[in-house]
C-alpha positions as CSV (number, residue, x, y, z in Angstrom):
1,M,-5.4,4.4,12.3
2,K,-2.5,4.2,14.7
3,K,0.9,3.3,13.4
4,G,1.6,-0.4,13.7
5,I,-2.1,-1.4,13.9
6,M,-2.9,-2.6,10.4
7,I,-5.4,-5.4,10.8
8,P,-6.9,-6.6,7.5
9,P,-10.6,-6.6,7.4
10,G,-12.6,-9.7,6.6
11,N,-13.3,-8.2,3.2
12,C,-10.6,-6.8,0.9
13,V,-10.6,-3.0,1.0
14,I,-9.7,-1.6,-2.5
15,V,-9.9,2.2,-3.0
16,E,-10.0,3.8,-6.4
17,M,-7.4,6.5,-6.0
18,E,-7.5,7.9,-9.6
19,K,-9.5,6.9,-12.6
20,Q,-8.7,3.2,-13.1
21,A,-5.9,3.3,-10.5
22,M,-6.7,1.3,-7.5
23,L,-4.8,0.4,-4.3
24,G,-5.6,-2.6,-2.2
25,Y,-4.7,-3.4,1.4
26,R,-1.5,-5.4,0.7
27,G,-0.2,-2.7,-1.7
28,A,-0.9,-0.1,1.0
29,V,0.9,-2.1,3.6
30,L,3.9,-2.5,1.3
31,L,4.0,1.2,0.5
32,S,3.8,2.1,4.2
33,E,6.7,-0.2,4.9
34,I,8.7,1.3,2.1
35,Q,8.0,4.7,3.7
36,R,9.1,3.4,7.0
37,C,12.4,1.6,6.1
38,G,13.4,2.5,2.5
39,S,14.3,-1.1,1.7
40,L,12.4,-3.3,-0.8
41,V,13.7,-6.5,0.8
42,H,12.7,-5.4,4.4
43,S,9.4,-3.9,3.2
44,A,8.4,-7.1,1.4
45,K,9.5,-9.3,4.3
46,S,7.6,-7.2,7.0
47,S,4.6,-7.1,4.6
48,K,4.7,-10.8,4.2
49,I,4.8,-10.5,0.4
50,D,7.2,-12.5,-1.7
51,L,10.1,-10.2,-2.9
52,R,9.4,-10.8,-6.6
53,H,5.7,-10.1,-6.1
54,A,6.4,-7.0,-4.1
55,H,8.8,-5.7,-6.9
56,D,6.2,-6.5,-9.6
57,L,3.5,-4.8,-7.5
58,I,5.5,-1.6,-7.2
59,L,6.2,-1.5,-10.9
60,E,2.5,-2.1,-11.7
61,L,1.5,0.7,-9.3
62,N,4.0,3.0,-10.9
63,R,2.6,2.3,-14.3
64,T,-1.1,2.5,-13.3
65,F,-1.0,5.9,-11.4
66,S,-0.5,9.2,-13.2
67,Q,2.8,9.6,-11.4
68,P,5.1,7.0,-9.9
69,L,4.5,6.2,-6.3
70,V,7.9,4.6,-5.6
71,E,11.3,5.6,-6.8
72,F,14.2,3.2,-7.1
73,T,17.8,4.3,-6.5
74,G,19.6,3.0,-9.6
75,N,18.3,0.2,-11.8
76,P,14.7,-0.8,-10.7
77,N,15.6,-4.5,-11.4
78,D,18.9,-4.4,-9.4
79,T,18.4,-2.3,-6.2
80,D,17.1,-2.6,-2.7
81,V,16.9,1.1,-2.0
82,V,13.4,2.5,-2.6
83,A,11.5,5.6,-1.4
84,L,8.0,6.9,-1.8
85,T,7.6,9.8,-4.1
86,E,5.5,12.8,-3.0
87,K,2.6,11.2,-5.0
88,G,3.2,8.0,-3.1
89,E,3.1,9.7,0.3
90,T,-0.2,11.5,-0.5
91,T,-1.7,8.3,-2.0
92,I,-0.8,6.2,1.1
93,H,-2.1,8.9,3.4
94,F,-5.4,9.1,1.5
95,Y,-5.7,5.3,1.4
96,W,-5.4,4.8,5.2
97,N,-7.9,7.6,5.8
98,Q,-10.4,5.8,3.5
99,F,-9.4,2.4,4.9
100,E,-10.3,3.4,8.4
101,S,-13.7,4.7,7.6
102,T,-14.5,1.7,5.3
103,C,-13.3,-0.8,7.9
104,L,-15.4,0.9,10.6
105,S,-18.4,0.8,8.3
106,I,-17.9,-3.0,7.7
107,M,-17.5,-3.7,11.4
108,E,-20.7,-1.6,12.2
109,E,-22.7,-3.5,9.6
110,R,-21.5,-6.8,10.8
111,S,-22.3,-6.0,14.4
112,R,-25.9,-5.1,13.4
113,Q,-26.3,-8.5,11.8
114,Y,-25.5,-10.4,15.0
């Protein structure tokens, strides 16, 4: 998938990344934006996610996965500076690879129905 071209499919694409650890489209977009700019405020805004929801989503992802996906500089409740961990980078890369193939399959199936 080319950078900057993240069009959500008609169906929600959720990929099980680890046992009982899943990542959905909005979380993947948020993580990609964190990787791009390193700011929670800017990442949430460009992902069109409320800042409080984005913060809670990151904390939930960090708890769910075997290793944190995002690290906060300083107190997680009082900082804007964030970065993907190595685990976060590999997770987001895997998600977009899975997303692309799943999205193409959905579009193929829909085109056969018309």
